[in-house]
N, CA and C atoms as a LAMMPS dump frame, in Angstrom:
ITEM: TIMESTEP
0
ITEM: NUMBER OF ATOMS
510
ITEM: BOX BOUNDS ff ff ff
-5.0000000000000000e+02 5.0000000000000000e+02
-5.0000000000000000e+02 5.0000000000000000e+02
-5.0000000000000000e+02 5.0000000000000000e+02
ITEM: ATOMS id mol type element x y z
1 1 1 N -110.416 46.179 -356.589
2 1 2 C -112.126 46.97 -355.233
3 1 3 C -112.876 45.742 -355.69
4 2 1 N -113.287 46.206 -354.256
5 2 2 C -114.115 44.649 -353.458
6 2 3 C -115.402 44.723 -353.398
7 3 1 N -116.042 43.641 -354.017
8 3 2 C -117.778 44.694 -353.523
9 3 3 C -118.724 43.843 -352.465
10 4 1 N -119.174 44.722 -352.076
11 4 2 C -119.88 44.549 -350.654
12 4 3 C -121.084 45.25 -350.34
13 5 1 N -122.303 43.976 -350.068
14 5 2 C -123.542 44.367 -349.571
15 5 3 C -123.47 44.672 -348.723
16 6 1 N -124.849 45.803 -348.17
17 6 2 C -124.407 46.621 -347.237
18 6 3 C -125.813 46.981 -346.943
19 7 1 N -126.213 46.887 -345.218
20 7 2 C -127.537 46.712 -345.623
21 7 3 C -127.588 47.502 -343.822
22 8 1 N -128.65 48.846 -344.435
23 8 2 C -128.749 49.406 -342.579
24 8 3 C -130.469 49.434 -342.252
25 9 1 N -130.356 49.633 -340.751
26 9 2 C -131.956 49.485 -340.711
27 9 3 C -132.145 50.732 -339.894
28 10 1 N -132.785 51.46 -339.48
29 10 2 C -132.612 52.073 -338.264
30 10 3 C -133.938 53.3 -338.256
31 11 1 N -134.355 54.119 -337.402
32 11 2 C -135.8 54.9 -337.18
33 11 3 C -135.008 56.261 -337.956
34 12 1 N -136.224 56.461 -338.885
35 12 2 C -136.573 56.793 -340.058
36 12 3 C -136.723 58.384 -339.59
37 13 1 N -134.858 59.514 -339.828
38 13 2 C -135.401 60.283 -339.948
39 13 3 C -134.452 61.275 -340.861
40 14 1 N -134.798 63.336 -340.455
41 14 2 C -133.899 63.013 -341.382
42 14 3 C -133.106 63.742 -342.358
43 15 1 N -131.973 63.628 -342.467
44 15 2 C -130.889 63.791 -343.018
45 15 3 C -129.403 61.466 -342.368
46 16 1 N -130.55 61.039 -342.596
47 16 2 C -129.93 59.768 -342.202
48 16 3 C -129.618 58.805 -343.217
49 17 1 N -130.207 58.68 -344.375
50 17 2 C -130.079 58.852 -346.061
51 17 3 C -128.394 59.725 -346.843
52 18 1 N -128.873 60.987 -345.961
53 18 2 C -127.766 61.382 -346.281
54 18 3 C -126.091 61.231 -344.938
55 19 1 N -126.255 60.463 -344.147
56 19 2 C -125.179 60.262 -343.326
57 19 3 C -124.589 58.926 -343.874
58 20 1 N -125.31 58.215 -343.914
59 20 2 C -125.204 57.275 -344.171
60 20 3 C -124.414 57.151 -345.881
61 21 1 N -124.86 57.881 -346.534
62 21 2 C -124.114 57.428 -347.87
63 21 3 C -122.69 58.719 -348.119
64 22 1 N -122.673 59.519 -347.377
65 22 2 C -121.948 60.18 -346.722
66 22 3 C -120.55 59.559 -346.258
67 23 1 N -120.643 58.539 -345.084
68 23 2 C -119.663 57.636 -345.099
69 23 3 C -119.243 56.938 -346.227
70 24 1 N -120.866 56.589 -346.884
71 24 2 C -119.529 55.741 -347.693
72 24 3 C -119.613 56.041 -348.831
73 25 1 N -119.462 57.717 -348.771
74 25 2 C -118.404 57.896 -350.114
75 25 3 C -116.635 58.921 -349.54
76 26 1 N -117.354 59.404 -347.902
77 26 2 C -116.417 59.739 -347.954
78 26 3 C -114.904 58.837 -346.648
79 27 1 N -115.537 57.698 -347.138
80 27 2 C -114.389 56.492 -347.112
81 27 3 C -113.553 56.302 -348.794
82 28 1 N -114.829 56.388 -349.348
83 28 2 C -113.776 55.461 -351.261
84 28 3 C -115.008 55.055 -351.877
85 29 1 N -115.855 54.596 -351.289
86 29 2 C -116.681 53.234 -351.924
87 29 3 C -117.753 53.989 -351.985
88 30 1 N -118.292 53.205 -353.23
89 30 2 C -119.54 53.659 -354.673
90 30 3 C -120.417 53.194 -354.589
91 31 1 N -121.275 53.42 -354.762
92 31 2 C -122.129 52.523 -354.618
93 31 3 C -122.56 52.874 -355.796
94 32 1 N -122.718 51.278 -355.933
95 32 2 C -123.384 50.18 -357.671
96 32 3 C -124.571 50.167 -358.125
97 33 1 N -124.932 49.997 -356.279
98 33 2 C -127.195 49.561 -356.725
99 33 3 C -127 49.842 -355.644
100 34 1 N -128.726 50.349 -355.512
101 34 2 C -129.746 50.794 -354.217
102 34 3 C -130.687 50.048 -353.641
103 35 1 N -131.809 50.172 -352.959
104 35 2 C -133.133 50.524 -352.531
105 35 3 C -132.976 50.624 -350.82
106 36 1 N -134.275 51.522 -350.799
107 36 2 C -134.182 52.278 -350.438
108 36 3 C -135.714 51.982 -349.771
109 37 1 N -135.486 52.065 -348.288
110 37 2 C -138.052 53.058 -347.784
111 37 3 C -138.083 52.456 -347.06
112 38 1 N -138.506 53.033 -346.611
113 38 2 C -139.716 53.234 -345.467
114 38 3 C -140.75 51.69 -345.16
115 39 1 N -139.828 51.305 -343.775
116 39 2 C -141.158 50.187 -342.746
117 39 3 C -141.049 50.645 -341.821
118 40 1 N -142.298 50.127 -342.127
119 40 2 C -143.08 51.243 -339.903
120 40 3 C -142.48 52.401 -339.39
121 41 1 N -142.042 53.38 -340.058
122 41 2 C -141.363 53.909 -339.076
123 41 3 C -139.87 53.597 -339.374
124 42 1 N -139.388 53.332 -340.339
125 42 2 C -137.205 52.712 -340.226
126 42 3 C -137.867 52.874 -341.165
127 43 1 N -136.461 53.101 -341.253
128 43 2 C -135.828 53.019 -343.029
129 43 3 C -134.804 52.277 -343.134
130 44 1 N -135.701 51.263 -343.975
131 44 2 C -134.221 49.919 -344.76
132 44 3 C -134.063 50.105 -346.366
133 45 1 N -132.132 50.271 -345.758
134 45 2 C -131.665 50.643 -347.121
135 45 3 C -130.412 48.837 -347.625
136 46 1 N -131.246 49.157 -349.153
137 46 2 C -129.739 47.346 -348.964
138 46 3 C -128.891 48.33 -350.804
139 47 1 N -127.849 48.464 -350.397
140 47 2 C -126.685 48.822 -351.313
141 47 3 C -125.407 47.976 -351.532
142 48 1 N -125.483 47.638 -352.618
143 48 2 C -124.125 46.981 -353.132
144 48 3 C -123.221 48.238 -353.629
145 49 1 N -121.778 48.14 -352.491
146 49 2 C -121.137 49.314 -353.286
147 49 3 C -119.467 48.605 -353.368
148 50 1 N -118.751 49.326 -353.817
149 50 2 C -117.543 48.783 -354.746
150 50 3 C -116.052 49.571 -353.778
151 51 1 N -115.701 48.615 -353.622
152 51 2 C -114.447 50.098 -352.542
153 51 3 C -113.09 49.197 -352.078
154 52 1 N -112.076 50.644 -352.221
155 52 2 C -111.502 49.439 -351.377
156 52 3 C -110.801 49.276 -349.696
157 53 1 N -112.79 49.317 -348.218
158 53 2 C -112.838 48.391 -347.934
159 53 3 C -112.68 47.313 -348.226
160 54 1 N -112.287 46.622 -346.825
161 54 2 C -113.031 45.617 -346.26
162 54 3 C -114.807 45.599 -346.184
163 55 1 N -114.95 44.78 -345.938
164 55 2 C -117.043 44.597 -345.351
165 55 3 C -116.63 44.764 -343.618
166 56 1 N -116.046 44.286 -343.17
167 56 2 C -116.07 44.831 -341.581
168 56 3 C -115.632 46.624 -341.586
169 57 1 N -114.567 46.849 -342.444
170 57 2 C -114.149 48.509 -342.103
171 57 3 C -115.06 48.785 -342.627
172 58 1 N -116.359 49.101 -343.152
173 58 2 C -117.159 49.53 -344.161
174 58 3 C -117.991 49.14 -342.858
175 59 1 N -118.427 48.431 -341.784
176 59 2 C -119.648 48.132 -341.26
177 59 3 C -119.11 49.569 -340.142
178 60 1 N -117.084 49.556 -340.606
179 60 2 C -117.18 50.33 -338.923
180 60 3 C -117.759 51.74 -338.747
181 61 1 N -117.796 51.72 -340.521
182 61 2 C -117.128 53.05 -340.706
183 61 3 C -119.111 53.622 -340.738
184 62 1 N -119.471 53.051 -340.79
185 62 2 C -121.865 53.291 -340.951
186 62 3 C -122.017 52.405 -338.777
187 63 1 N -121.327 51.94 -338.514
188 63 2 C -121.653 51.426 -336.369
189 63 3 C -122.38 53.156 -336.292
190 64 1 N -123.578 53.345 -336.455
191 64 2 C -123.404 54.6 -335.387
192 64 3 C -124.797 53.619 -334.126
193 65 1 N -125.582 55.007 -333.106
194 65 2 C -126.344 54.231 -331.511
195 65 3 C -126.942 53.913 -332.557
196 66 1 N -128.195 54.971 -333.943
197 66 2 C -129.415 54.551 -333.775
198 66 3 C -129.751 53.451 -335.483
199 67 1 N -128.642 52.659 -335.723
200 67 2 C -128.421 51.691 -336.57
201 67 3 C -128.558 50.258 -336.876
202 68 1 N -128.562 49.953 -337.439
203 68 2 C -128.574 48.114 -337.627
204 68 3 C -127.248 48.051 -339.025
205 69 1 N -126.747 48.088 -338.48
206 69 2 C -125.633 47.06 -340.386
207 69 3 C -124.711 46.67 -340.607
208 70 1 N -125.028 45.671 -341.229
209 70 2 C -124.24 44.364 -342.174
210 70 3 C -123.076 44.661 -343.201
211 71 1 N -122.24 44.068 -343.38
212 71 2 C -121.891 44.265 -344.818
213 71 3 C -121.202 42.806 -344.789
214 72 1 N -121.152 41.776 -345.877
215 72 2 C -121.303 41.407 -346.66
216 72 3 C -120.102 41.655 -347.758
217 73 1 N -118.993 40.661 -347.744
218 73 2 C -118.319 41.018 -349.841
219 73 3 C -119.063 39.244 -350.696
220 74 1 N -119.477 40.512 -351.705
221 74 2 C -120.259 39.613 -352.612
222 74 3 C -119.444 39.497 -353.728
223 75 1 N -119.902 38.605 -354.858
224 75 2 C -119.217 38.386 -355.941
225 75 3 C -119.286 39.063 -356.939
226 76 1 N -118.19 40.073 -358.395
227 76 2 C -119.46 40.825 -358.348
228 76 3 C -120.387 39.006 -360.344
229 77 1 N -121.079 40.037 -359.882
230 77 2 C -122.108 40.124 -361.565
231 77 3 C -122.194 39.718 -362.643
232 78 1 N -120.889 39.602 -363.725
233 78 2 C -121.487 40.406 -364.588
234 78 3 C -122.75 40.008 -365.026
235 79 1 N -123.31 38.791 -364.827
236 79 2 C -124.448 38.254 -366.059
237 79 3 C -125.602 38.305 -365.623
238 80 1 N -125.721 38.885 -364.735
239 80 2 C -126.942 39.159 -364.192
240 80 3 C -128.082 40.128 -364.65
241 81 1 N -127.738 40.561 -365.709
242 81 2 C -128.621 40.636 -366.344
243 81 3 C -129.45 39.982 -367.535
244 82 1 N -128.712 38.583 -368.394
245 82 2 C -128.397 38.106 -368.727
246 82 3 C -130.316 37.248 -369.159
247 83 1 N -130.555 36.794 -367.848
248 83 2 C -131.804 35.892 -367.547
249 83 3 C -132.055 37.308 -367.836
250 84 1 N -132.158 38.292 -367.23
251 84 2 C -134.04 39.132 -367.584
252 84 3 C -134.468 39.659 -369.579
253 85 1 N -135.333 38.934 -370.054
254 85 2 C -134.595 38.934 -371.006
255 85 3 C -136.719 38.277 -371.189
256 86 1 N -136.62 37.678 -370.695
257 86 2 C -138.829 37.568 -370.189
258 86 3 C -140.064 39.106 -370.728
259 87 1 N -141.594 38.975 -370.56
260 87 2 C -142.331 39.874 -369.865
261 87 3 C -142.109 40.102 -369.028
262 88 1 N -142.634 41.69 -369.52
263 88 2 C -142.685 42.328 -367.808
264 88 3 C -143.717 42.63 -367.317
265 89 1 N -144.151 41.463 -366.088
266 89 2 C -145.632 42.041 -365.516
267 89 3 C -146.107 43.393 -364.449
268 90 1 N -147.037 43.921 -364.66
269 90 2 C -147.656 44.26 -362.655
270 90 3 C -148.343 43.755 -362.201
271 91 1 N -148.447 43.211 -361.001
272 91 2 C -148.668 42.871 -360.477
273 91 3 C -149.545 43.168 -359.426
274 92 1 N -151.295 43.983 -358.84
275 92 2 C -151.314 44.164 -357.455
276 92 3 C -152.1 43.394 -356.734
277 93 1 N -152.118 43.785 -355.35
278 93 2 C -153.298 42.34 -354.568
279 93 3 C -153.642 43.818 -353.419
280 94 1 N -154.685 43.556 -353.601
281 94 2 C -155.656 43.887 -352.366
282 94 3 C -156.225 43.281 -351.474
283 95 1 N -156.887 43.126 -350.659
284 95 2 C -157.682 42.258 -349.849
285 95 3 C -157.239 42.744 -348.062
286 96 1 N -158.103 42.07 -347.45
287 96 2 C -157.07 42.232 -345.521
288 96 3 C -156.425 41.144 -345.662
289 97 1 N -155.673 41.351 -344.105
290 97 2 C -154.216 41.693 -343.784
291 97 3 C -154.465 39.957 -343.228
292 98 1 N -153.261 38.645 -343.54
293 98 2 C -153.671 37.845 -343.15
294 98 3 C -151.815 36.863 -343.559
295 99 1 N -151.317 35.965 -342.52
296 99 2 C -150.594 35.363 -343.194
297 99 3 C -150.519 35.12 -344.336
298 100 1 N -149.404 34.736 -345.222
299 100 2 C -149.267 33.88 -345.869
300 100 3 C -149.833 34.516 -347.882
301 101 1 N -149.948 36.127 -347.177
302 101 2 C -150.171 36.74 -348.903
303 101 3 C -148.914 36.387 -349.888
304 102 1 N -148.094 37.683 -349.753
305 102 2 C -146.8 37.052 -350.111
306 102 3 C -146.552 35.623 -350.641
307 103 1 N -146.588 34.507 -349.159
308 103 2 C -145.96 33.339 -349.924
309 103 3 C -146.932 32.278 -350.478
310 104 1 N -148.189 32.196 -351.074
311 104 2 C -149.507 31.977 -352.101
312 104 3 C -148.909 32.366 -353.444
313 105 1 N -148.763 34.028 -353.346
314 105 2 C -148.623 34.502 -354.423
315 105 3 C -148.173 33.684 -355.074
316 106 1 N -146.163 33.697 -354.493
317 106 2 C -144.789 33.736 -354.678
318 106 3 C -144.679 33.186 -355.062
319 107 1 N -145.609 32.12 -354.564
320 107 2 C -145.82 29.85 -355.141
321 107 3 C -145.846 29.663 -356.989
322 108 1 N -147.271 30.967 -356.804
323 108 2 C -147.693 30.919 -358.035
324 108 3 C -147.36 31.304 -359.669
325 109 1 N -146.451 32.383 -358.528
326 109 2 C -145.485 32.692 -360.138
327 109 3 C -144.586 31.656 -359.883
328 110 1 N -144.061 31.822 -359.529
329 110 2 C -142.603 30.423 -359.105
330 110 3 C -142.443 29.677 -360.069
331 111 1 N -143.742 29.025 -359.445
332 111 2 C -144.71 27.529 -360.323
333 111 3 C -143.937 28.004 -362.252
334 112 1 N -144.946 28.777 -362.466
335 112 2 C -145.148 29.656 -364.017
336 112 3 C -143.093 29.912 -364.573
337 113 1 N -142.125 30.386 -363.16
338 113 2 C -140.608 30.697 -363.946
339 113 3 C -140.995 32.049 -363.863
340 114 1 N -141.889 32.93 -362.615
341 114 2 C -141.667 34.305 -363.173
342 114 3 C -141.703 34.488 -362.183
343 115 1 N -140.242 36.012 -362.105
344 115 2 C -139.033 36.304 -360.702
345 115 3 C -139.865 37.731 -360.794
346 116 1 N -139.632 37.642 -359.334
347 116 2 C -140.131 38.696 -358.456
348 116 3 C -138.507 39.67 -358.685
349 117 1 N -138.729 41.459 -359.038
350 117 2 C -138.097 41.793 -359.24
351 117 3 C -137.979 42.938 -359.151
352 118 1 N -139.071 43.293 -357.631
353 118 2 C -139.162 43.987 -356.603
354 118 3 C -140.371 44.575 -355.797
355 119 1 N -140.033 44.625 -355.441
356 119 2 C -142.098 44.131 -354.47
357 119 3 C -142.31 45.179 -353.174
358 120 1 N -143.027 45.818 -353.082
359 120 2 C -143.587 47.293 -351.322
360 120 3 C -144.876 46.152 -351.368
361 121 1 N -145.308 46.439 -350.57
362 121 2 C -146.673 45.976 -349.164
363 121 3 C -146.953 46.792 -348.873
364 122 1 N -147.742 47.332 -347.979
365 122 2 C -148.49 48.362 -347.264
366 122 3 C -149.753 47.694 -346.589
367 123 1 N -150.006 48.553 -344.958
368 123 2 C -151.201 47.767 -344.538
369 123 3 C -151.206 48.961 -343.897
370 124 1 N -153.161 48.934 -344.959
371 124 2 C -153.878 50.403 -343.851
372 124 3 C -155.228 49.498 -344.026
373 125 1 N -154.695 49.884 -342.366
374 125 2 C -156.383 49.579 -341.177
375 125 3 C -155.88 48.156 -341.498
376 126 1 N -157.052 47.799 -342.125
377 126 2 C -156.951 46.093 -342.215
378 126 3 C -156.826 45.738 -343.987
379 127 1 N -156.297 46.894 -344.683
380 127 2 C -156.204 46.005 -346.067
381 127 3 C -154.77 45.933 -346.154
382 128 1 N -155.359 45.441 -346.925
383 128 2 C -153.437 44.86 -346.968
384 128 3 C -153.1 45.036 -349.014
385 129 1 N -151.776 46.311 -349.102
386 129 2 C -151.796 45.668 -350.578
387 129 3 C -149.966 45.611 -350.802
388 130 1 N -150.294 44.758 -351.759
389 130 2 C -149.594 44.381 -352.481
390 130 3 C -148.973 44.805 -354.384
391 131 1 N -148.014 45.594 -354.821
392 131 2 C -146.961 45.529 -355.691
393 131 3 C -146.009 44.629 -356.072
394 132 1 N -145.787 44.789 -357.238
395 132 2 C -144.782 43.678 -357.373
396 132 3 C -144.486 43.734 -358.557
397 133 1 N -143.204 43.913 -359.064
398 133 2 C -142.645 43.511 -360.725
399 133 3 C -141.981 42.301 -361.319
400 134 1 N -142.933 41.553 -361.506
401 134 2 C -142.555 40.632 -362.293
402 134 3 C -141.943 40.247 -364.174
403 135 1 N -141.382 38.762 -363.721
404 135 2 C -140.439 39.363 -364.821
405 135 3 C -140.686 37.116 -365.129
406 136 1 N -141.636 37.411 -366.246
407 136 2 C -142.016 35.914 -367.316
408 136 3 C -141.314 35.038 -367.554
409 137 1 N -140.922 34.165 -368.058
410 137 2 C -140.355 33.862 -369.824
411 137 3 C -141.281 33.813 -370.913
412 138 1 N -140.424 34.186 -371.866
413 138 2 C -141.313 34.308 -373.043
414 138 3 C -142.046 33.209 -373.946
415 139 1 N -141.868 32.267 -373.162
416 139 2 C -143.445 30.984 -373.266
417 139 3 C -143.895 30.704 -372.092
418 140 1 N -144.304 31.898 -371.678
419 140 2 C -144.75 31.704 -370.409
420 140 3 C -146.186 31.41 -370.477
421 141 1 N -147.249 30.76 -370.059
422 141 2 C -148.513 30.139 -370.47
423 141 3 C -149.347 31.678 -369.649
424 142 1 N -149.627 32.851 -369.78
425 142 2 C -150.304 33.642 -369.575
426 142 3 C -151.332 34.168 -368.666
427 143 1 N -151.936 33.119 -369.759
428 143 2 C -153.729 33.325 -369.859
429 143 3 C -154.279 32.288 -368.123
430 144 1 N -152.995 31.11 -368.506
431 144 2 C -153.325 29.693 -367.88
432 144 3 C -152.807 31.295 -365.968
433 145 1 N -152.375 31.267 -365.531
434 145 2 C -151.444 32.069 -365.163
435 145 3 C -151.928 32.985 -364.141
436 146 1 N -153.092 33.684 -365.417
437 146 2 C -153.971 34.643 -364.65
438 146 3 C -154.898 33.692 -364.29
439 147 1 N -155.239 33.28 -364.571
440 147 2 C -156.163 31.923 -363.646
441 147 3 C -155.518 31.647 -362.227
442 148 1 N -154.712 31.552 -362.222
443 148 2 C -154.539 30.388 -360.795
444 148 3 C -153.858 31.808 -360.815
445 149 1 N -153.968 32.853 -360.918
446 149 2 C -153.836 34.371 -359.218
447 149 3 C -154.872 34.518 -359.289
448 150 1 N -155.805 34.257 -359.852
449 150 2 C -157.201 34.528 -359.62
450 150 3 C -157.679 33.528 -358.572
451 151 1 N -157.396 32.529 -358.963
452 151 2 C -157.839 31.977 -358.132
453 151 3 C -156.664 31.889 -356.35
454 152 1 N -155.966 32.252 -356.497
455 152 2 C -155.489 32.097 -354.846
456 152 3 C -155.714 33.325 -354.69
457 153 1 N -155.781 35.086 -355.059
458 153 2 C -156.432 35.373 -355.097
459 153 3 C -158.102 34.761 -354.538
460 154 1 N -159.278 34.198 -354.38
461 154 2 C -159.783 34.656 -354.552
462 154 3 C -159.873 33.518 -353.294
463 155 1 N -159.064 32.455 -353.081
464 155 2 C -158.589 32.006 -351.759
465 155 3 C -157.983 32.744 -350.48
466 156 1 N -157.448 34.427 -350.362
467 156 2 C -156.816 34.71 -349.916
468 156 3 C -158.109 36.482 -349.604
469 157 1 N -158.488 35.717 -350.035
470 157 2 C -160.236 36.949 -350.068
471 157 3 C -159.532 38.061 -350.926
472 158 1 N -158.776 38.056 -350.949
473 158 2 C -158.111 38.991 -351.668
474 158 3 C -158.12 39.353 -354.109
475 159 1 N -158.466 40.613 -354.386
476 159 2 C -158.945 41.364 -355.968
477 159 3 C -157.073 41.46 -356.204
478 160 1 N -156.88 40.329 -357.115
479 160 2 C -154.978 40.248 -357.99
480 160 3 C -155.684 41.343 -359.326
481 161 1 N -154.311 42.007 -359.298
482 161 2 C -154.556 42.492 -361.468
483 161 3 C -153.007 41.737 -361.342
484 162 1 N -152.681 41.675 -363.088
485 162 2 C -151.643 41.371 -363.617
486 162 3 C -151.821 41.468 -365.347
487 163 1 N -151.181 43.018 -365.279
488 163 2 C -150.814 44.031 -366.397
489 163 3 C -149.412 43.382 -367.679
490 164 1 N -149.264 43.717 -368.705
491 164 2 C -148.138 43.471 -369.433
492 164 3 C -147.393 45.179 -368.679
493 165 1 N -146.654 45.774 -368.479
494 165 2 C -145.667 46.964 -367.649
495 165 3 C -145.767 47.232 -369.746
496 166 1 N -146.218 49.003 -369.759
497 166 2 C -146.252 49.576 -370.732
498 166 3 C -145.006 50.012 -370.412
499 167 1 N -143.396 50.022 -371.56
500 167 2 C -142.777 49.969 -371.637
501 167 3 C -142.675 52.77 -372.488
502 168 1 N -143.298 52.388 -372.262
503 168 2 C -143.88 53.928 -373.236
504 168 3 C -143.646 55.128 -371.362
505 169 1 N -144.96 54.144 -370.385
506 169 2 C -144.837 54.721 -369.388
507 169 3 C -143.492 55.377 -368.512
508 170 1 N -142.326 53.922 -369.167
509 170 2 C -141.022 53.596 -367.87
510 170 3 C -140.272 54.453 -368.77
């Protein structure tokens, strides 16, 4: 059984997720992992799908006039969670919309070995909001990282908060 990465983008409407996932189930494909969100009135889906069909065949099954679909074969990774033994944090950024917010903040995190494991952004008028799940190496200097994030935020006229994940809330 092969593993495929499938992306779907289309205008949001009731039933689009049901149609896509129903098509996958109908051809015997099992969704292993997925994320789905709205982006500016469009539905965006990314799915890891396991099944007998090739990526090309999956694309044909999912093709619809109002959807942009891509599929590609990917190798299974059994060790993908092995590196996830670090410190978990939530980062938020609030400030005026401008180019470079994500690249500036992610560069500071990467310099400390931080990995963004999930992120969403929204624009509300002129206010830009970013929320990210971040994993740091166990030996990260969190105090120094927080200072560098604050400096990056000040340079972007943005307020940044960085706090540990509270497992009891999950």
